[in-house]
Predicted model as a PDB file, atoms N, CA, C, CB and O in Angstrom, pLDDT in the B-factor column:
MODEL        1                                                                  
ATOM      1  N   MET A   1       6.381 -23.646  15.296  1.00 49.00           N  
ATOM      2  CA  MET A   1       5.915 -22.394  14.573  1.00 49.00           C  
ATOM      3  C   MET A   1       7.145 -22.075  13.663  1.00 49.00           C  
ATOM      4  CB  MET A   1       5.515 -21.091  15.639  1.00 49.00           C  
ATOM      5  O   MET A   1       8.285 -22.453  13.934  1.00 49.00           O  
ATOM      6  N   ASN A   2       6.830 -21.384  12.621  1.00 58.00           N  
ATOM      7  CA  ASN A   2       7.895 -20.984  11.687  1.00 58.00           C  
ATOM      8  C   ASN A   2       8.558 -19.609  12.168  1.00 58.00           C  
ATOM      9  CB  ASN A   2       7.281 -20.840  10.199  1.00 58.00           C  
ATOM     10  O   ASN A   2       7.872 -18.595  12.294  1.00 58.00           O  
ATOM     11  N   GLY A   3       9.764 -19.630  12.398  1.00 58.00           N  
ATOM     12  CA  GLY A   3      10.488 -18.379  12.865  1.00 58.00           C  
ATOM     13  C   GLY A   3      10.580 -17.363  11.702  1.00 58.00           C  
ATOM     14  O   GLY A   3      11.017 -16.238  11.944  1.00 58.00           O  
ATOM     15  N   ASP A   4      10.227 -17.671  10.565  1.00 64.00           N  
ATOM     16  CA  ASP A   4      10.379 -16.692   9.402  1.00 64.00           C  
ATOM     17  C   ASP A   4       9.259 -15.750   9.223  1.00 64.00           C  
ATOM     18  CB  ASP A   4      10.535 -17.419   8.117  1.00 64.00           C  
ATOM     19  O   ASP A   4       9.322 -14.864   8.370  1.00 64.00           O  
ATOM     20  N   PHE A   5       8.166 -15.916  10.046  1.00 67.00           N  
ATOM     21  CA  PHE A   5       7.081 -14.959  10.004  1.00 67.00           C  
ATOM     22  C   PHE A   5       7.392 -13.611  10.282  1.00 67.00           C  
ATOM     23  CB  PHE A   5       6.109 -15.313  10.855  1.00 67.00           C  
ATOM     24  O   PHE A   5       7.968 -13.359  11.341  1.00 67.00           O  
ATOM     25  N   ASP A   6       7.069 -12.608   9.411  1.00 79.00           N  
ATOM     26  CA  ASP A   6       7.314 -11.275   9.653  1.00 79.00           C  
ATOM     27  C   ASP A   6       6.006 -10.409   9.589  1.00 79.00           C  
ATOM     28  CB  ASP A   6       8.332 -10.811   8.686  1.00 79.00           C  
ATOM     29  O   ASP A   6       5.316 -10.300   8.576  1.00 79.00           O  
ATOM     30  N   ILE A   7       5.754  -9.819  10.773  1.00 84.00           N  
ATOM     31  CA  ILE A   7       4.436  -9.073  10.820  1.00 84.00           C  
ATOM     32  C   ILE A   7       4.450  -7.916   9.810  1.00 84.00           C  
ATOM     33  CB  ILE A   7       4.151  -8.499  12.286  1.00 84.00           C  
ATOM     34  O   ILE A   7       3.419  -7.616   9.208  1.00 84.00           O  
ATOM     35  N   ILE A   8       5.609  -7.262   9.618  1.00 83.00           N  
ATOM     36  CA  ILE A   8       5.622  -6.208   8.683  1.00 83.00           C  
ATOM     37  C   ILE A   8       5.145  -6.494   7.301  1.00 83.00           C  
ATOM     38  CB  ILE A   8       6.893  -5.725   8.608  1.00 83.00           C  
ATOM     39  O   ILE A   8       4.429  -5.699   6.692  1.00 83.00           O  
ATOM     40  N   ASP A   9       5.584  -7.750   6.758  1.00 84.00           N  
ATOM     41  CA  ASP A   9       5.142  -8.167   5.512  1.00 84.00           C  
ATOM     42  C   ASP A   9       3.577  -8.315   5.372  1.00 84.00           C  
ATOM     43  CB  ASP A   9       5.811  -9.424   5.221  1.00 84.00           C  
ATOM     44  O   ASP A   9       2.981  -8.076   4.322  1.00 84.00           O  
ATOM     45  N   LEU A  10       2.933  -8.762   6.619  1.00 85.00           N  
ATOM     46  CA  LEU A  10       1.564  -8.910   6.691  1.00 85.00           C  
ATOM     47  C   LEU A  10       0.889  -7.425   6.745  1.00 85.00           C  
ATOM     48  CB  LEU A  10       1.218  -9.813   7.945  1.00 85.00           C  
ATOM     49  O   LEU A  10      -0.228  -7.234   6.265  1.00 85.00           O  
ATOM     50  N   VAL A  11       1.549  -6.520   7.285  1.00 84.00           N  
ATOM     51  CA  VAL A  11       1.052  -5.167   7.359  1.00 84.00           C  
ATOM     52  C   VAL A  11       1.099  -4.553   5.989  1.00 84.00           C  
ATOM     53  CB  VAL A  11       1.851  -4.335   8.357  1.00 84.00           C  
ATOM     54  O   VAL A  11       0.155  -3.871   5.591  1.00 84.00           O  
ATOM     55  N   ILE A  12       2.147  -4.767   5.266  1.00 84.00           N  
ATOM     56  CA  ILE A  12       2.284  -4.119   3.918  1.00 84.00           C  
ATOM     57  C   ILE A  12       1.276  -4.852   2.994  1.00 84.00           C  
ATOM     58  CB  ILE A  12       3.831  -4.220   3.329  1.00 84.00           C  
ATOM     59  O   ILE A  12       0.701  -4.195   2.127  1.00 84.00           O  
ATOM     60  N   SER A  13       1.057  -6.040   3.119  1.00 84.00           N  
ATOM     61  CA  SER A  13      -0.013  -6.620   2.230  1.00 84.00           C  
ATOM     62  C   SER A  13      -1.390  -6.159   2.542  1.00 84.00           C  
ATOM     63  CB  SER A  13      -0.008  -8.107   2.310  1.00 84.00           C  
ATOM     64  O   SER A  13      -2.233  -6.101   1.647  1.00 84.00           O  
ATOM     65  N   LEU A  14      -1.668  -5.818   3.808  1.00 86.00           N  
ATOM     66  CA  LEU A  14      -3.051  -5.291   4.084  1.00 86.00           C  
ATOM     67  C   LEU A  14      -3.112  -3.899   3.571  1.00 86.00           C  
ATOM     68  CB  LEU A  14      -3.422  -5.320   5.623  1.00 86.00           C  
ATOM     69  O   LEU A  14      -4.126  -3.515   2.988  1.00 86.00           O  
ATOM     70  N   LEU A  15      -2.115  -3.138   3.746  1.00 83.00           N  
ATOM     71  CA  LEU A  15      -2.024  -1.704   3.332  1.00 83.00           C  
ATOM     72  C   LEU A  15      -2.240  -1.702   1.837  1.00 83.00           C  
ATOM     73  CB  LEU A  15      -0.607  -1.021   3.726  1.00 83.00           C  
ATOM     74  O   LEU A  15      -2.993  -0.882   1.312  1.00 83.00           O  
ATOM     75  N   ASP A  16      -1.542  -2.670   1.112  1.00 82.00           N  
ATOM     76  CA  ASP A  16      -1.693  -2.774  -0.354  1.00 82.00           C  
ATOM     77  C   ASP A  16      -3.266  -3.020  -0.720  1.00 82.00           C  
ATOM     78  CB  ASP A  16      -0.741  -4.012  -0.916  1.00 82.00           C  
ATOM     79  O   ASP A  16      -3.850  -2.378  -1.594  1.00 82.00           O  
ATOM     80  N   ILE A  17      -3.750  -3.841  -0.082  1.00 82.00           N  
ATOM     81  CA  ILE A  17      -5.184  -4.200  -0.277  1.00 82.00           C  
ATOM     82  C   ILE A  17      -6.062  -2.873   0.002  1.00 82.00           C  
ATOM     83  CB  ILE A  17      -5.617  -5.455   0.756  1.00 82.00           C  
ATOM     84  O   ILE A  17      -6.954  -2.508  -0.763  1.00 82.00           O  
ATOM     85  N   THR A  18      -5.764  -2.306   0.990  1.00 80.00           N  
ATOM     86  CA  THR A  18      -6.513  -0.968   1.465  1.00 80.00           C  
ATOM     87  C   THR A  18      -6.442   0.028   0.372  1.00 80.00           C  
ATOM     88  CB  THR A  18      -5.849  -0.288   2.816  1.00 80.00           C  
ATOM     89  O   THR A  18      -7.392   0.739   0.046  1.00 80.00           O  
ATOM     90  N   VAL A  19      -5.187   0.047  -0.219  1.00 78.00           N  
ATOM     91  CA  VAL A  19      -5.000   1.109  -1.362  1.00 78.00           C  
ATOM     92  C   VAL A  19      -5.848   0.789  -2.501  1.00 78.00           C  
ATOM     93  CB  VAL A  19      -3.518   1.197  -1.886  1.00 78.00           C  
ATOM     94  O   VAL A  19      -6.479   1.672  -3.083  1.00 78.00           O  
ATOM     95  N   ILE A  20      -5.894  -0.508  -2.866  1.00 77.00           N  
ATOM     96  CA  ILE A  20      -6.748  -0.893  -3.937  1.00 77.00           C  
ATOM     97  C   ILE A  20      -8.228  -0.705  -3.748  1.00 77.00           C  
ATOM     98  CB  ILE A  20      -6.509  -2.231  -4.221  1.00 77.00           C  
ATOM     99  O   ILE A  20      -8.974  -0.558  -4.716  1.00 77.00           O  
ATOM    100  N   ILE A  21      -8.668  -0.709  -2.471  1.00 78.00           N  
ATOM    101  CA  ILE A  21      -9.947  -0.645  -2.104  1.00 78.00           C  
ATOM    102  C   ILE A  21     -10.329   0.937  -2.130  1.00 78.00           C  
ATOM    103  CB  ILE A  21     -10.127  -1.362  -0.717  1.00 78.00           C  
ATOM    104  O   ILE A  21     -11.405   1.298  -2.607  1.00 78.00           O  
ATOM    105  N   PHE A  22      -9.483   1.770  -1.646  1.00 74.00           N  
ATOM    106  CA  PHE A  22      -9.738   3.202  -1.530  1.00 74.00           C  
ATOM    107  C   PHE A  22      -9.847   3.960  -2.866  1.00 74.00           C  
ATOM    108  CB  PHE A  22      -8.658   3.812  -0.720  1.00 74.00           C  
ATOM    109  O   PHE A  22     -10.560   4.950  -3.027  1.00 74.00           O  
ATOM    110  N   ILE A  23      -9.007   3.351  -3.882  1.00 71.00           N  
ATOM    111  CA  ILE A  23      -9.102   4.019  -5.241  1.00 71.00           C  
ATOM    112  C   ILE A  23     -10.218   3.260  -5.998  1.00 71.00           C  
ATOM    113  CB  ILE A  23      -7.658   3.967  -6.079  1.00 71.00           C  
ATOM    114  O   ILE A  23      -9.972   2.343  -6.781  1.00 71.00           O  
ATOM    115  N   GLU A  24     -11.497   3.720  -5.702  1.00 68.00           N  
ATOM    116  CA  GLU A  24     -12.661   3.084  -6.128  1.00 68.00           C  
ATOM    117  C   GLU A  24     -12.762   3.344  -7.650  1.00 68.00           C  
ATOM    118  CB  GLU A  24     -13.896   3.589  -5.333  1.00 68.00           C  
ATOM    119  O   GLU A  24     -13.062   2.415  -8.400  1.00 68.00           O  
ATOM    120  N   ASP A  25     -12.526   4.555  -8.110  1.00 70.00           N  
ATOM    121  CA  ASP A  25     -12.667   4.830  -9.559  1.00 70.00           C  
ATOM    122  C   ASP A  25     -11.880   3.963 -10.516  1.00 70.00           C  
ATOM    123  CB  ASP A  25     -12.287   6.197  -9.810  1.00 70.00           C  
ATOM    124  O   ASP A  25     -12.340   3.499 -11.559  1.00 70.00           O  
ATOM    125  N   GLU A  26     -10.725   3.799 -10.092  1.00 70.00           N  
ATOM    126  CA  GLU A  26      -9.692   2.940 -11.043  1.00 70.00           C  
ATOM    127  C   GLU A  26      -8.960   1.896 -10.249  1.00 70.00           C  
ATOM    128  CB  GLU A  26      -8.524   3.901 -11.751  1.00 70.00           C  
ATOM    129  O   GLU A  26      -7.763   2.101 -10.051  1.00 70.00           O  
ATOM    130  N   PRO A  27      -9.494   0.835  -9.777  1.00 72.00           N  
ATOM    131  CA  PRO A  27      -8.646  -0.101  -9.067  1.00 72.00           C  
ATOM    132  C   PRO A  27      -7.379  -0.538  -9.678  1.00 72.00           C  
ATOM    133  CB  PRO A  27      -9.364  -1.223  -8.810  1.00 72.00           C  
ATOM    134  O   PRO A  27      -6.393  -0.785  -8.983  1.00 72.00           O  
ATOM    135  N   LEU A  28      -7.382  -0.648 -11.081  1.00 78.00           N  
ATOM    136  CA  LEU A  28      -6.277  -0.967 -11.750  1.00 78.00           C  
ATOM    137  C   LEU A  28      -4.954  -0.167 -11.303  1.00 78.00           C  
ATOM    138  CB  LEU A  28      -6.594  -0.776 -13.131  1.00 78.00           C  
ATOM    139  O   LEU A  28      -3.852  -0.682 -11.115  1.00 78.00           O  
ATOM    140  N   ILE A  29      -5.286   1.201 -11.171  1.00 74.00           N  
ATOM    141  CA  ILE A  29      -4.264   2.128 -10.728  1.00 74.00           C  
ATOM    142  C   ILE A  29      -3.643   1.648  -9.362  1.00 74.00           C  
ATOM    143  CB  ILE A  29      -4.881   3.567 -10.593  1.00 74.00           C  
ATOM    144  O   ILE A  29      -2.434   1.487  -9.194  1.00 74.00           O  
ATOM    145  N   GLY A  30      -4.546   1.455  -8.473  1.00 73.00           N  
ATOM    146  CA  GLY A  30      -4.051   0.842  -7.126  1.00 73.00           C  
ATOM    147  C   GLY A  30      -3.217  -0.536  -7.235  1.00 73.00           C  
ATOM    148  O   GLY A  30      -2.286  -0.804  -6.475  1.00 73.00           O  
ATOM    149  N   ILE A  31      -3.587  -1.230  -8.094  1.00 77.00           N  
ATOM    150  CA  ILE A  31      -2.742  -2.598  -8.253  1.00 77.00           C  
ATOM    151  C   ILE A  31      -1.428  -2.131  -8.834  1.00 77.00           C  
ATOM    152  CB  ILE A  31      -3.479  -3.792  -9.306  1.00 77.00           C  
ATOM    153  O   ILE A  31      -0.397  -2.562  -8.319  1.00 77.00           O  
ATOM    154  N   ILE A  32      -1.361  -1.343  -9.795  1.00 79.00           N  
ATOM    155  CA  ILE A  32      -0.126  -0.953 -10.530  1.00 79.00           C  
ATOM    156  C   ILE A  32       0.694  -0.064  -9.417  1.00 79.00           C  
ATOM    157  CB  ILE A  32      -0.502  -0.060 -12.002  1.00 79.00           C  
ATOM    158  O   ILE A  32       1.919  -0.176  -9.441  1.00 79.00           O  
ATOM    159  N   LEU A  33       0.193   0.678  -8.592  1.00 78.00           N  
ATOM    160  CA  LEU A  33       0.925   1.475  -7.615  1.00 78.00           C  
ATOM    161  C   LEU A  33       1.449   0.518  -6.572  1.00 78.00           C  
ATOM    162  CB  LEU A  33       0.029   2.592  -6.972  1.00 78.00           C  
ATOM    163  O   LEU A  33       2.581   0.744  -6.144  1.00 78.00           O  
ATOM    164  N   ALA A  34       0.772  -0.536  -6.095  1.00 77.00           N  
ATOM    165  CA  ALA A  34       1.212  -1.484  -5.140  1.00 77.00           C  
ATOM    166  C   ALA A  34       2.343  -2.152  -5.783  1.00 77.00           C  
ATOM    167  CB  ALA A  34       0.123  -2.454  -4.703  1.00 77.00           C  
ATOM    168  O   ALA A  34       3.377  -2.214  -5.119  1.00 77.00           O  
ATOM    169  N   LEU A  35       2.334  -2.694  -7.025  1.00 80.00           N  
ATOM    170  CA  LEU A  35       3.349  -3.253  -7.708  1.00 80.00           C  
ATOM    171  C   LEU A  35       4.682  -2.489  -7.862  1.00 80.00           C  
ATOM    172  CB  LEU A  35       2.850  -3.544  -8.898  1.00 80.00           C  
ATOM    173  O   LEU A  35       5.792  -2.965  -7.623  1.00 80.00           O  
ATOM    174  N   LEU A  36       4.406  -1.180  -8.314  1.00 82.00           N  
ATOM    175  CA  LEU A  36       5.618  -0.378  -8.401  1.00 82.00           C  
ATOM    176  C   LEU A  36       6.278  -0.145  -6.991  1.00 82.00           C  
ATOM    177  CB  LEU A  36       5.279   0.981  -9.070  1.00 82.00           C  
ATOM    178  O   LEU A  36       7.496  -0.166  -6.816  1.00 82.00           O  
ATOM    179  N   LEU A  37       5.439   0.056  -6.103  1.00 80.00           N  
ATOM    180  CA  LEU A  37       6.149   0.365  -4.740  1.00 80.00           C  
ATOM    181  C   LEU A  37       6.864  -0.945  -4.351  1.00 80.00           C  
ATOM    182  CB  LEU A  37       5.056   0.842  -3.506  1.00 80.00           C  
ATOM    183  O   LEU A  37       7.891  -0.830  -3.681  1.00 80.00           O  
ATOM    184  N   LYS A  38       6.484  -2.044  -4.656  1.00 80.00           N  
ATOM    185  CA  LYS A  38       7.107  -3.409  -4.262  1.00 80.00           C  
ATOM    186  C   LYS A  38       8.424  -3.431  -4.960  1.00 80.00           C  
ATOM    187  CB  LYS A  38       6.188  -4.728  -4.699  1.00 80.00           C  
ATOM    188  O   LYS A  38       9.446  -3.759  -4.356  1.00 80.00           O  
ATOM    189  N   ILE A  39       8.425  -3.058  -6.339  1.00 84.00           N  
ATOM    190  CA  ILE A  39       9.585  -3.140  -7.037  1.00 84.00           C  
ATOM    191  C   ILE A  39      10.666  -2.103  -6.750  1.00 84.00           C  
ATOM    192  CB  ILE A  39       9.251  -3.115  -8.343  1.00 84.00           C  
ATOM    193  O   ILE A  39      11.865  -2.379  -6.754  1.00 84.00           O  
ATOM    194  N   VAL A  40      10.189  -0.941  -6.512  1.00 84.00           N  
ATOM    195  CA  VAL A  40      11.136   0.276  -6.385  1.00 84.00           C  
ATOM    196  C   VAL A  40      11.638   0.345  -4.912  1.00 84.00           C  
ATOM    197  CB  VAL A  40      10.363   1.707  -6.792  1.00 84.00           C  
ATOM    198  O   VAL A  40      12.837   0.479  -4.667  1.00 84.00           O  
ATOM    199  N   CYS A  41      10.817   0.263  -4.065  1.00 82.00           N  
ATOM    200  CA  CYS A  41      11.204   0.420  -2.512  1.00 82.00           C  
ATOM    201  C   CYS A  41      11.519  -0.851  -1.900  1.00 82.00           C  
ATOM    202  CB  CYS A  41      10.047   1.048  -1.645  1.00 82.00           C  
ATOM    203  O   CYS A  41      10.684  -1.753  -1.841  1.00 82.00           O  
ATOM    204  N   LYS A  42      12.794  -0.966  -1.404  1.00 82.00           N  
ATOM    205  CA  LYS A  42      13.281  -2.236  -0.729  1.00 82.00           C  
ATOM    206  C   LYS A  42      13.097  -2.036   0.658  1.00 82.00           C  
ATOM    207  CB  LYS A  42      14.762  -2.598  -1.016  1.00 82.00           C  
ATOM    208  O   LYS A  42      12.878  -3.041   1.335  1.00 82.00           O  
ATOM    209  N   ASP A  43      13.150  -0.792   1.282  1.00 85.00           N  
ATOM    210  CA  ASP A  43      13.023  -0.617   2.667  1.00 85.00           C  
ATOM    211  C   ASP A  43      11.622  -0.735   3.053  1.00 85.00           C  
ATOM    212  CB  ASP A  43      13.572   0.648   3.092  1.00 85.00           C  
ATOM    213  O   ASP A  43      10.777  -0.008   2.532  1.00 85.00           O  
ATOM    214  N   LYS A  44      11.326  -1.600   3.928  1.00 84.00           N  
ATOM    215  CA  LYS A  44       9.820  -1.927   4.413  1.00 84.00           C  
ATOM    216  C   LYS A  44       9.214  -0.719   5.048  1.00 84.00           C  
ATOM    217  CB  LYS A  44       9.753  -3.151   5.521  1.00 84.00           C  
ATOM    218  O   LYS A  44       8.063  -0.414   4.735  1.00 84.00           O  
ATOM    219  N   LEU A  45       9.895   0.009   5.925  1.00 86.00           N  
ATOM    220  CA  LEU A  45       9.452   1.124   6.602  1.00 86.00           C  
ATOM    221  C   LEU A  45       9.004   2.356   5.718  1.00 86.00           C  
ATOM    222  CB  LEU A  45      10.503   1.498   7.492  1.00 86.00           C  
ATOM    223  O   LEU A  45       7.982   3.010   5.928  1.00 86.00           O  
ATOM    224  N   ILE A  46       9.897   2.575   4.715  1.00 85.00           N  
ATOM    225  CA  ILE A  46       9.584   3.525   3.814  1.00 85.00           C  
ATOM    226  C   ILE A  46       8.420   3.282   2.984  1.00 85.00           C  
ATOM    227  CB  ILE A  46      10.623   3.737   3.061  1.00 85.00           C  
ATOM    228  O   ILE A  46       7.609   4.161   2.693  1.00 85.00           O  
ATOM    229  N   ARG A  47       8.339   1.815   2.529  1.00 84.00           N  
ATOM    230  CA  ARG A  47       7.156   1.462   1.768  1.00 84.00           C  
ATOM    231  C   ARG A  47       5.889   1.704   2.515  1.00 84.00           C  
ATOM    232  CB  ARG A  47       7.216   0.053   1.359  1.00 84.00           C  
ATOM    233  O   ARG A  47       4.941   2.280   1.982  1.00 84.00           O  
ATOM    234  N   ILE A  48       5.861   1.264   3.761  1.00 84.00           N  
ATOM    235  CA  ILE A  48       4.643   1.451   4.584  1.00 84.00           C  
ATOM    236  C   ILE A  48       4.231   3.014   4.619  1.00 84.00           C  
ATOM    237  CB  ILE A  48       4.920   0.886   6.097  1.00 84.00           C  
ATOM    238  O   ILE A  48       3.072   3.390   4.443  1.00 84.00           O  
ATOM    239  N   LEU A  49       5.234   3.809   4.848  1.00 85.00           N  
ATOM    240  CA  LEU A  49       4.965   5.242   4.925  1.00 85.00           C  
ATOM    241  C   LEU A  49       4.425   5.658   3.524  1.00 85.00           C  
ATOM    242  CB  LEU A  49       6.294   6.075   5.341  1.00 85.00           C  
ATOM    243  O   LEU A  49       3.392   6.327   3.560  1.00 85.00           O  
ATOM    244  N   LEU A  50       4.923   5.389   2.348  1.00 83.00           N  
ATOM    245  CA  LEU A  50       4.477   5.729   1.169  1.00 83.00           C  
ATOM    246  C   LEU A  50       2.966   5.303   0.866  1.00 83.00           C  
ATOM    247  CB  LEU A  50       5.394   5.193   0.252  1.00 83.00           C  
ATOM    248  O   LEU A  50       2.166   6.024   0.270  1.00 83.00           O  
ATOM    249  N   ILE A  51       2.701   4.065   1.349  1.00 81.00           N  
ATOM    250  CA  ILE A  51       1.486   3.508   1.126  1.00 81.00           C  
ATOM    251  C   ILE A  51       0.440   4.382   2.015  1.00 81.00           C  
ATOM    252  CB  ILE A  51       1.537   1.952   1.478  1.00 81.00           C  
ATOM    253  O   ILE A  51      -0.612   4.738   1.483  1.00 81.00           O  
ATOM    254  N   LEU A  52       0.689   4.692   3.213  1.00 82.00           N  
ATOM    255  CA  LEU A  52      -0.141   5.430   4.032  1.00 82.00           C  
ATOM    256  C   LEU A  52      -0.299   6.828   3.474  1.00 82.00           C  
ATOM    257  CB  LEU A  52       0.380   5.438   5.406  1.00 82.00           C  
ATOM    258  O   LEU A  52      -1.382   7.406   3.567  1.00 82.00           O  
ATOM    259  N   LEU A  53       0.844   7.435   2.847  1.00 82.00           N  
ATOM    260  CA  LEU A  53       0.634   8.735   2.128  1.00 82.00           C  
ATOM    261  C   LEU A  53      -0.334   8.577   0.944  1.00 82.00           C  
ATOM    262  CB  LEU A  53       2.002   9.299   1.607  1.00 82.00           C  
ATOM    263  O   LEU A  53      -1.172   9.460   0.760  1.00 82.00           O  
ATOM    264  N   VAL A  54      -0.283   7.668   0.249  1.00 78.00           N  
ATOM    265  CA  VAL A  54      -1.239   7.412  -0.762  1.00 78.00           C  
ATOM    266  C   VAL A  54      -2.587   7.431  -0.329  1.00 78.00           C  
ATOM    267  CB  VAL A  54      -1.000   6.220  -1.358  1.00 78.00           C  
ATOM    268  O   VAL A  54      -3.437   8.138  -0.871  1.00 78.00           O  
ATOM    269  N   ILE A  55      -2.844   6.576   0.760  1.00 77.00           N  
ATOM    270  CA  ILE A  55      -4.160   6.465   1.340  1.00 77.00           C  
ATOM    271  C   ILE A  55      -4.664   7.927   1.881  1.00 77.00           C  
ATOM    272  CB  ILE A  55      -4.106   5.367   2.530  1.00 77.00           C  
ATOM    273  O   ILE A  55      -5.787   8.327   1.577  1.00 77.00           O  
ATOM    274  N   VAL A  56      -3.931   8.574   2.560  1.00 79.00           N  
ATOM    275  CA  VAL A  56      -4.324   9.874   3.032  1.00 79.00           C  
ATOM    276  C   VAL A  56      -4.595  10.774   1.835  1.00 79.00           C  
ATOM    277  CB  VAL A  56      -3.245  10.475   3.948  1.00 79.00           C  
ATOM    278  O   VAL A  56      -5.676  11.360   1.780  1.00 79.00           O  
ATOM    279  N   LEU A  57      -3.799  10.906   0.988  1.00 76.00           N  
ATOM    280  CA  LEU A  57      -3.922  11.793  -0.249  1.00 76.00           C  
ATOM    281  C   LEU A  57      -5.194  11.386  -1.058  1.00 76.00           C  
ATOM    282  CB  LEU A  57      -2.591  11.658  -1.201  1.00 76.00           C  
ATOM    283  O   LEU A  57      -5.941  12.245  -1.527  1.00 76.00           O  
ATOM    284  N   GLY A  58      -5.409  10.092  -1.202  1.00 72.00           N  
ATOM    285  CA  GLY A  58      -6.548   9.679  -1.794  1.00 72.00           C  
ATOM    286  C   GLY A  58      -7.910  10.114  -1.116  1.00 72.00           C  
ATOM    287  O   GLY A  58      -8.914  10.423  -1.756  1.00 72.00           O  
ATOM    288  N   GLU A  59      -7.821  10.099   0.146  1.00 74.00           N  
ATOM    289  CA  GLU A  59      -8.995  10.519   0.961  1.00 74.00           C  
ATOM    290  C   GLU A  59      -9.173  12.023   0.867  1.00 74.00           C  
ATOM    291  CB  GLU A  59      -8.828  10.094   2.460  1.00 74.00           C  
ATOM    292  O   GLU A  59     -10.318  12.471   0.793  1.00 74.00           O  
ATOM    293  N   VAL A  60      -8.104  12.850   0.865  1.00 75.00           N  
ATOM    294  CA  VAL A  60      -8.074  14.140   0.820  1.00 75.00           C  
ATOM    295  C   VAL A  60      -8.600  14.734  -0.485  1.00 75.00           C  
ATOM    296  CB  VAL A  60      -6.807  14.514   1.095  1.00 75.00           C  
ATOM    297  O   VAL A  60      -9.381  15.685  -0.515  1.00 75.00           O  
ATOM    298  N   MET A  61      -8.101  14.089  -1.597  1.00 70.00           N  
ATOM    299  CA  MET A  61      -8.401  14.408  -2.953  1.00 70.00           C  
ATOM    300  C   MET A  61      -9.900  13.952  -3.214  1.00 70.00           C  
ATOM    301  CB  MET A  61      -7.352  13.699  -3.941  1.00 70.00           C  
ATOM    302  O   MET A  61     -10.587  14.579  -4.020  1.00 70.00           O  
ATOM    303  N   GLY A  62     -10.384  12.892  -2.550  1.00 66.00           N  
ATOM    304  CA  GLY A  62     -11.770  12.447  -2.890  1.00 66.00           C  
ATOM    305  C   GLY A  62     -12.815  13.286  -2.152  1.00 66.00           C  
ATOM    306  O   GLY A  62     -13.999  13.152  -2.462  1.00 66.00           O  
ATOM    307  N   GLU A  63     -12.463  14.106  -1.236  1.00 62.00           N  
ATOM    308  CA  GLU A  63     -13.351  14.920  -0.464  1.00 62.00           C  
ATOM    309  C   GLU A  63     -13.560  16.245  -1.348  1.00 62.00           C  
ATOM    310  CB  GLU A  63     -12.728  15.218   1.039  1.00 62.00           C  
ATOM    311  O   GLU A  63     -14.606  16.875  -1.197  1.00 62.00           O  
ATOM    312  N   GLU A  64     -12.694  16.639  -2.169  1.00 60.00           N  
ATOM    313  CA  GLU A  64     -12.913  17.929  -3.033  1.00 60.00           C  
ATOM    314  C   GLU A  64     -13.935  17.649  -4.078  1.00 60.00           C  
ATOM    315  CB  GLU A  64     -11.558  18.432  -3.763  1.00 60.00           C  
ATOM    316  O   GLU A  64     -14.262  18.530  -4.873  1.00 60.00           O  
TER     317      GLU A  64                                                      
ENDMDL                                                                          
END                                                                             
């Protein structure tokens, strides 16, 4: 097995896909957001937290 496998990278990728799916009206915005987070944020934990914040805010704003 490859010792370079990192579960956090997998989680970040799944969260990026989740953001794109949750932003139903404009999926291009979700793709741009995921790319910007990848470029700007080098710390993986902070990136996961920001993606989760976007998901939660998208759900809250979608209910109104």
